[in-house]
C-alpha positions as a Markdown table, in Angstrom:
| # | Residue | x | y | z |
|---|---|---|---|---|
| 1 | Unk | 1.8 | -6.3 | 11.4 |
| 2 | Unk | 3.3 | -2.8 | 9.8 |
| 3 | Unk | 0.6 | -1.3 | 11.7 |
| 4 | Unk | 1.3 | -2.6 | 14.9 |
| 5 | Unk | 5.1 | -2.0 | 14.8 |
| 6 | Unk | 5.6 | 0.8 | 12.5 |
| 7 | Unk | 2.6 | 3.3 | 12.1 |
| 8 | Unk | 3.8 | 5.2 | 15.3 |
| 9 | Unk | 7.3 | 5.3 | 14.3 |
| 10 | Unk | 6.6 | 6.9 | 10.7 |
| 11 | Unk | 3.8 | 9.1 | 12.1 |
| 12 | Unk | 0.5 | 7.7 | 10.6 |
| 13 | Unk | -2.5 | 8.8 | 12.2 |
| 14 | Unk | -5.5 | 7.6 | 13.2 |
| 15 | Unk | -7.1 | 9.0 | 10.6 |
| 16 | Unk | -4.6 | 7.7 | 7.7 |
| 17 | Unk | -4.9 | 4.4 | 9.4 |
| 18 | Unk | -8.6 | 4.5 | 8.8 |
| 19 | Unk | -8.0 | 5.5 | 5.3 |
| 20 | Unk | -5.9 | 2.6 | 4.4 |
| 21 | Unk | -8.5 | 0.2 | 5.7 |
| 22 | Unk | -11.8 | 1.9 | 4.3 |
| 23 | Unk | -11.0 | 5.0 | 2.5 |
| 24 | Unk | -8.9 | 6.0 | -0.6 |
| 25 | Unk | -6.0 | 8.4 | -2.2 |
| 26 | Unk | -8.8 | 11.0 | -2.4 |
| 27 | Unk | -9.0 | 11.3 | 1.5 |
| 28 | Unk | -8.0 | 14.6 | 2.8 |
| 29 | Unk | -5.3 | 12.8 | 5.4 |
| 30 | Unk | -3.0 | 12.6 | 2.3 |
| 31 | Unk | -0.6 | 14.6 | 0.6 |
| 32 | Unk | -0.3 | 14.5 | -3.3 |
| 33 | Unk | 2.6 | 12.1 | -3.5 |
| 34 | Unk | 1.0 | 9.8 | -0.9 |
| 35 | Unk | -2.1 | 9.8 | -2.9 |
| 36 | Unk | -0.1 | 8.8 | -5.7 |
| 37 | Unk | 1.4 | 6.0 | -4.1 |
| 38 | Unk | -1.9 | 4.6 | -2.9 |
| 39 | Unk | -3.7 | 4.8 | -6.4 |
| 40 | Unk | -0.6 | 2.9 | -7.7 |
| 41 | Unk | -1.2 | 0.2 | -5.1 |
| 42 | Unk | -4.8 | 0.1 | -5.6 |
| 43 | Unk | -4.5 | 0.2 | -9.4 |
| 44 | Unk | -1.7 | -2.5 | -9.3 |
| 45 | Unk | -3.7 | -4.7 | -7.0 |
| 46 | Unk | -7.0 | -4.2 | -8.9 |
| 47 | Unk | -5.9 | -4.8 | -12.7 |
| 48 | Unk | -2.4 | -6.1 | -12.4 |
| 49 | Unk | -1.0 | -3.2 | -14.3 |
| 50 | Unk | -0.9 | 0.8 | -14.1 |
| 51 | Unk | -2.4 | 3.2 | -16.3 |
| 52 | Unk | -0.3 | 5.5 | -18.5 |
| 53 | Unk | -1.6 | 8.5 | -16.9 |
| 54 | Unk | -0.8 | 7.4 | -13.5 |
| 55 | Unk | 2.5 | 6.0 | -14.3 |
| 56 | Unk | 3.5 | 9.4 | -15.6 |
| 57 | Unk | 2.5 | 11.3 | -13.0 |
| 58 | Unk | 4.5 | 8.8 | -10.6 |
| 59 | Unk | 7.6 | 9.1 | -13.2 |
| 60 | Unk | 7.4 | 13.0 | -12.2 |
| 61 | Unk | 8.5 | 12.1 | -8.9 |
| 62 | Unk | 10.3 | 9.1 | -8.8 |
| 63 | Unk | 13.5 | 7.5 | -10.6 |
| 64 | Unk | 13.6 | 4.6 | -12.8 |
| 65 | Unk | 15.1 | 2.5 | -10.1 |
| 66 | Unk | 12.4 | 3.9 | -7.6 |
| 67 | Unk | 9.5 | 2.7 | -10.2 |
| 68 | Unk | 11.3 | -0.7 | -10.2 |
| 69 | Unk | 11.5 | -0.9 | -6.5 |
| 70 | Unk | 7.6 | 0.1 | -6.4 |
| 71 | Unk | 6.9 | -2.8 | -8.7 |
| 72 | Unk | 9.1 | -5.4 | -6.9 |
| 73 | Unk | 7.8 | -4.4 | -3.5 |
| 74 | Unk | 4.1 | -4.8 | -4.4 |
| 75 | Unk | 4.8 | -8.2 | -6.0 |
| 76 | Unk | 6.7 | -9.3 | -2.8 |
| 77 | Unk | 3.8 | -8.4 | -0.6 |
| 78 | Unk | 1.5 | -10.3 | -3.3 |
| 79 | Unk | 3.7 | -13.2 | -2.9 |
| 80 | Unk | 3.5 | -13.3 | 0.9 |
| 81 | Unk | -0.2 | -13.0 | 0.7 |
| 82 | Unk | -0.9 | -15.8 | -1.6 |
| 83 | Unk | 1.5 | -17.9 | 0.7 |
| 84 | Unk | -0.1 | -17.0 | 4.0 |
| 85 | Unk | -3.9 | -17.3 | 2.6 |
| 86 | Unk | -2.8 | -20.8 | 1.0 |
| 87 | Unk | -1.0 | -22.2 | 3.8 |
| 88 | Unk | -3.9 | -20.8 | 6.2 |
| 89 | Unk | -0.9 | -19.5 | 8.4 |
| 90 | Unk | -2.2 | -18.2 | 11.8 |
| 91 | Unk | -2.5 | -14.4 | 12.2 |
| 92 | Unk | 0.2 | -13.1 | 14.3 |
| 93 | Unk | -1.4 | -12.5 | 17.8 |
| 94 | Unk | 0.3 | -8.9 | 17.8 |
| 95 | Unk | -1.0 | -7.8 | 14.6 |
| 96 | Unk | -3.6 | -4.9 | 14.1 |
| 97 | Unk | -7.2 | -6.0 | 12.9 |
| 98 | Unk | -8.9 | -4.2 | 10.4 |
| 99 | Unk | -12.8 | -4.0 | 10.3 |
| 100 | Unk | -14.4 | -5.5 | 7.1 |
């Protein structure tokens, strides 16, 4: 739903949308700050933690409050995913579908 409703408003390009679904933070469409945030999301999702190296890099650009907010936001969306998947909620009809 975020892609359907907000991608154009925040200026995401088609290349960035493709990268989010099938690429990674190393893709040329991301600047250094964006790549750090994508690495953060990927690492937290894959390992349920953040490496010291990545944490240090993120702290150079973000306050303590922002770091906490990033962690809480990631946790919130994990909770939403658990609920929607376990409850077998139907997909929103207006949502963007990503290729597998």
